[in-house]
N, C-alpha and C positions, 0 to 999 in steps of 0.2 A: 618281521615283527616290529612293533612300535618301540621306540626308545624309551628308557625309564623316565627321561625328562618330559616326553610327551604324556606319559601316564600321570606324572606328578602334576603337570599343568591341568589335565582334565580333572584330577581329584580336587585341585584347588578351586577350579571353576565350579565344580559341584558343591563345594563347601560354601562358596559365595552365594550360589543359587539357593542352597538350603536356608541361608540367613534371610533371603528375600521372602521365601514362601512359608517359613515356619510360623506357627501360631500356637495358641494354647490348646487347640484341638489336637494337633499332632503330638503335643507333649504329654498328654494324659495317658494313664495306664490303659485306657479303654481303646486306644487306637488299634485299628485292625492289623492282623498279621499277614493278611493276603487280600487281594481284590480280584475281581473277574469281569470280563466282558463276554457276553454271548455273541457268537459268530454264526451267521447263516451263509449258505452258498447260493448265489443268485443263479437261477436256472438258465437264463439267457446269456449272460456274460461270463459265467463261471467265476465271478469275483467273490471274495469272502467279505461279507458286509457286517459291520457292527453298528451299535447305536449308543451315543452318550446323551446326557442332558446337560446343556450348557446355557449360560447367560442368566440374567435376572430381568424379568421372570424366566424360569427355566423353559427351554425349547428342546424337543428331541432332534438330534442331528445324526443322520446316517452317514457313515464313513466306510470307504473301502480299506480293508486292512492291507498295509504295505510293510512287509517284514523288514525291508531294507530302507525304509523312508527315514529321513533326517528328523522329522517332527510331524506334528499334526498340522494340517492346513484345512481351512474352511472357506468356502466361497462367500465373501463378504459383499460381493456386488449384488447378490440377492438381499432382500431386506434383512439387515442386522441391527436389532434394537436391544440394548442392554444397559442397565444403569451401573453395572459393575465392570464394564470393559475398561482396561487400562493399557495405553500404548507403552511400548518399551523405549525409554529414552536412549538416544545414541550414546554409545560408550558404556552402557550399563552392563552388569554381570550377565544378564539374560542374553544380550547381544553377543557377548564374548563366547557364550556356550555355542552359538551358531557360527562362531569364527567369522563374523561379518563386520566389515568396516563401512558398509553402505549406510548412508544416512539421508533421509528426506529433510531438506531444509526449507523448502517452499512447496506447499500443497495448495492448489488454487481452488479446490472445491470446499464445500462446507465440511467441518471436522466430522470424521466418521472412522470406523475401524480400518478402512483402507485408505485413509487420507488424514494424517496428522503430521504437523511439523516436528522437527527434531526427533524423529522416530527411526530406529534402525530398520533396514530393509533386508529382504532375502527373497530369492526366486523360488516360489513353490513349484513343484514338478508333479505332473501326472505320469506316474511310472507305467500305467497301463497303455496310455496313448502316446507316451514319450513326447509330451509337450510341456512347456514351462512358461512362466511369465514373471513379472516383478510383483512384490507384495511387501506388506509391513508386518512387523512382529508386535504382538500384544498379548494380553492375558485376560482371562475371564474365569468365572466360576464354572466348575463342572461338578456333577454328582456321579458316583460310581458305586456298584454293589460290592460289599465286603463278603468274605467267605472264610469258613474254617477248613476248606478243602473237601468237604463232604456235602455241604448245603450252602445256599446263599443266606447271608445274614443281613444286617441293616444297611441302608444306603448311607454313604458318607460323603462329605463335601470337601472339595479342594477349592479354596478361595481364589487361587491364581494358577491356572494351567496355561503356559505360554503356547501360542500357536501362530501360524502365519496366515494372513488374509489372502485368499485366492480370488479368481474372477470367473465369470461365466465361460471364458475361453478354455481354461484348463479343466473345467468340470466335464467337458464333452468327452464321451466315451465311457463314463462311469455308469454303474448300474442305475436303474430307475430309482429316483428318490434320493440318491446319494449326492451329497454336496461337498465332499472333501475326502481326505485320506488320513488314516490313523497310522502315523509313522512309528515303527517299533525298532528303528535302526540303532546302530552302535554310536550314538552321539549323546551329549549331555542334555539335549533338548528333546529327545524322543519321549514318548509317553512312558515307557518303563523307567527311564532315568528320572523323570520328574516325579513320578509317583513314589519311587523308592526313596528319593531325597526328602520328599514331604513327609511320608509316613515312617521313615527311618527303618525300612526293612532292607534285606539284602538285595543287591542289584542283580535280580534274577527274575525271569519270567518263563512261562511254559505255554506252548501252542499245541492245541489238539483240535484239528479241523475235521468236521464231519464230511463224509463222502456223499451224504444225501442232501438234496435240496429241500427236503421236508422236515429236517430236524436240525438242531443247533450243535455246533462245537463250542469251544471256549478258549479264551486266553486268560491264564492266571498270572497275576503279578505278585511276586513274593515267593516264599517257601511253600513246599507241599505240606501235607499230602495232597495229591491230585487224585481224588477218589472217584472211580467210575462204577456204576452198577454192574454186577452185583457185589459191591463192597471190595473193589480191587483198586489198590493204590498203584496207579500206572507208573509212578516214578520208582517203584521198588526194584525194578530190574533194568535200569537204564545202562547202556554202554556209553562210555565217554570218549570224546576226541577233542583235541585242542581247537579253539577258534583262532583263526589266523587273521591278522590285520593286513589289508591291502593298503599300502602307504600312499596310493595315488587315487584321487577321486575320479569319477567318470568324466569330469571336465578337464582332467589332465594335470591338476595342480599337485605337485610333489610336496609332501609334508602335511597335506590336508587329507587325512585318511578317509577311505571309503566308509560310508555308514552301513554297508552290507555285511552279512555274516558269511565268512569263508571257512571251509574245512579242507583238510589236506588229503584229498583223494590221490592215491599213488598209482592205482591200476583199476581195471574193471574186469570182472569175471562173469561168465554166463555158464550156468550149470557147472561151476567150479573150474572152468577152463578159462585161462587168460585170453582177453581180446587183444589182438595186435594193434596197438595204437602208438602214436608218438607221445611218450610219457612226458616229454619236456613241456608239452602244452598244458599239462596239469599243474605246472608251477607258475606262480605269478612273477612276471619279468619286471625289469627296472622301470618300465613305463606303465605298470599296473595291468597289463594284459595277461590273460590266462587264469588258471585256477578254477576252483569250484565254489559257487555261491548258492544260496538257497533263496527262493523267491515265492511270494504269494501273488505277485503281479502277473506271473507267467502261469497259465493253467496247466502246462505240460513241461517236462524237462526238455531243455534246449541244448543241443550238442553241436560243437564245432564240426564242420563238414566231414573231415576225415575221420573223426571219432564216430560221428553219426553213421557213416557208411559201414564202418567196421562193426559197430554194435548191431545194426540191422542185419548184416550178413551173418554174424555169429548167432543171433537170435533165431533167424529163419532156419539155420542148419540144426539148431538144438531143439526145435519144435518137433513133437512126435510125428512120425510119418503118416499117421492116420488123420492128421489135421490138414485140411486143404487150404492152401494159400489162394487168396482171391484178389482181384484188382484193388489197388490201393485207393483209399479215400483221403483226399487232402484234409489236413496237412500231414497225414501219416504216411510212412513209407513201407509198412509191412502190415497187411491185413489178412485175416483168416476166417474161414467159416467156423461158426461156433458149435456146430453139430457135435464134434468129438472133443470139445473142451469142457471140462467139468464145470457144472453150474455152481459149485460151492464157491464162496467169495475168495477163498485163499487160492483157488485155481490150481489144484494138483495137476501135474502134467505140463503146466506152463513153465518154461525155463526160468530159473531164478537168476536175478541180476545182482551181483555184489559190487558195491563201491568199496574197494579195499582202502583202508586208512593208514594209520601210522605203522601197522605191522600186519602180517598175513592173518593173524588171529583176531584183528579188529576190523570188522566190516559192517556196512549197512546193507542188509539183504532186502531186496525189493521183490515181493511175491506177486502172483498174478493179479490180485485185486488192485495193486498199485502200478503194475506194468502194462495192463491191458485196459482198453476202454471200448465200450460199445458204440461204434460209429454209426451203425444203422441196424435194423433188425437182422439177426442171425450173422452179423459181422462184428468181429472183435479186432482191434488194431493195437499194435505196439504204441503205447502212449508217450512216445518220444518224438521230437521234431528237430529238423535241421535248422541251424542258425542261418540268418540271411547271408547270402553269398556275394552281395553287391558291395560289401565293405568288410573289413577285418572285424570279427566279433570280439567284443570286449572280454568275454569269459569263455573258457573251454567247455565248462559244464554249468548249467543253471538248473538246479533241482527245482522243479515246478510244483504247483499245488496238488495235482493228482497224485504225485509220488509221496507226498507227506500226509495225505488224508488218512485218518485212523492210525496215525503214528503220534506218540507224544514226543515233542521236542522241547527240551529245557535249555534255555540260553542263560548260562551262569556267567555274567560279565565280571564278577569279582574274581572268579577263578579262571576266566577266559577259556571256558570249555563248553561244548555242546553235549548234552545227554540225549540219546535217542533210543526209542523202544523197539524199532522196526514194527511191523504190523501188530496192532492190538487184537486183531481177529483171532490170532493164535491163543490169546488168553480169554477168549469168549466174551469180549467186550468191544466197544467202539467209542469213538470220541463223542458220539451222540448220547452217551449214557451217563453224563453228569446230571445229578439231581438238582434241577433248577428251582425246586420248591423250597420255601423258607423253612429254616430249622424251627 
């Protein structure tokens, strides 16, 4: 866990940041209690895509949602024109939020969002393609929809949302029309942190991803209710588990904590039977390896090799005998004919998978709708994949997008806890059931 001094430093930086972005709009009694972004699933890439309006004049910008991303980045190498763009001066509070000492002192091109002198730099990363480059930090206007948790309300303006300028190079691999990533990670510069600082609501956001490519899920910023049709507050029956801080970033710097969200999985059960795995892999070691994180950049849950083999073996044994195993379809290791698997979305008969958390009574249950995927007609596969074996995987378990669809996840950064619903299908609703019509 992070030290109290680290938490104090982050709180101080957030206070400095609030002083930068505060304005009369945020101080009025009419400021919103919560905000939202609509999220769609791209059929080709399986990425979760949202859209904001940014710049002056406003331009729609499509972004891939990156749950563990440090901040928002946008490709500025494409035409970026705005009368309200402001670079972040080296040493400013905004740069400190990114914990960066990089500073551009001589830029030889004409001044532009990706080329200003005395501007702090940071390396934006494409977490889908695992590529990165250098970039500059700046701020610009965005607009975002407010909500009462049941309907969308008026559009509100944030005069300065800080982001990093990317390039054509790291845009490669993103869904069609997408020109950047929306970082929701555990940093002071992430979108949730900036919005909560500006509008003065709790450092809390909730993610509800639709499993359909034809309907939209939603990200809520701020407190609930998070109401889904037919009038169900999806946050009313959340189970909570602590969020764990990994003190080592993926680049290996101790003391610069990872922006990703980690939970303390202690064991895995299939149909209530423990899976034989090396439990030490589920803990984060001194170098930042191991543990369980949650990702929207990975379409399916990724398991370290020994854990993957044990889970596949146990799942196959637990599958009903009248379900035929068929040849595997890459990247999946266990596939089955769908003939004798229930067509209902909860998938009765499909073995349940439990991620056991801080005690035996606290677990995240994964039902058939989230454990199985249709790989081709009449074939369903276990929607877990093996981590690459050509190098040591950074994490033991990466819970991917398919496993969190139609689940409500609430990230409460003030309390450092995750609230999770397990599948909303059991409550006769889905993440596609938010009412996006105006109140």
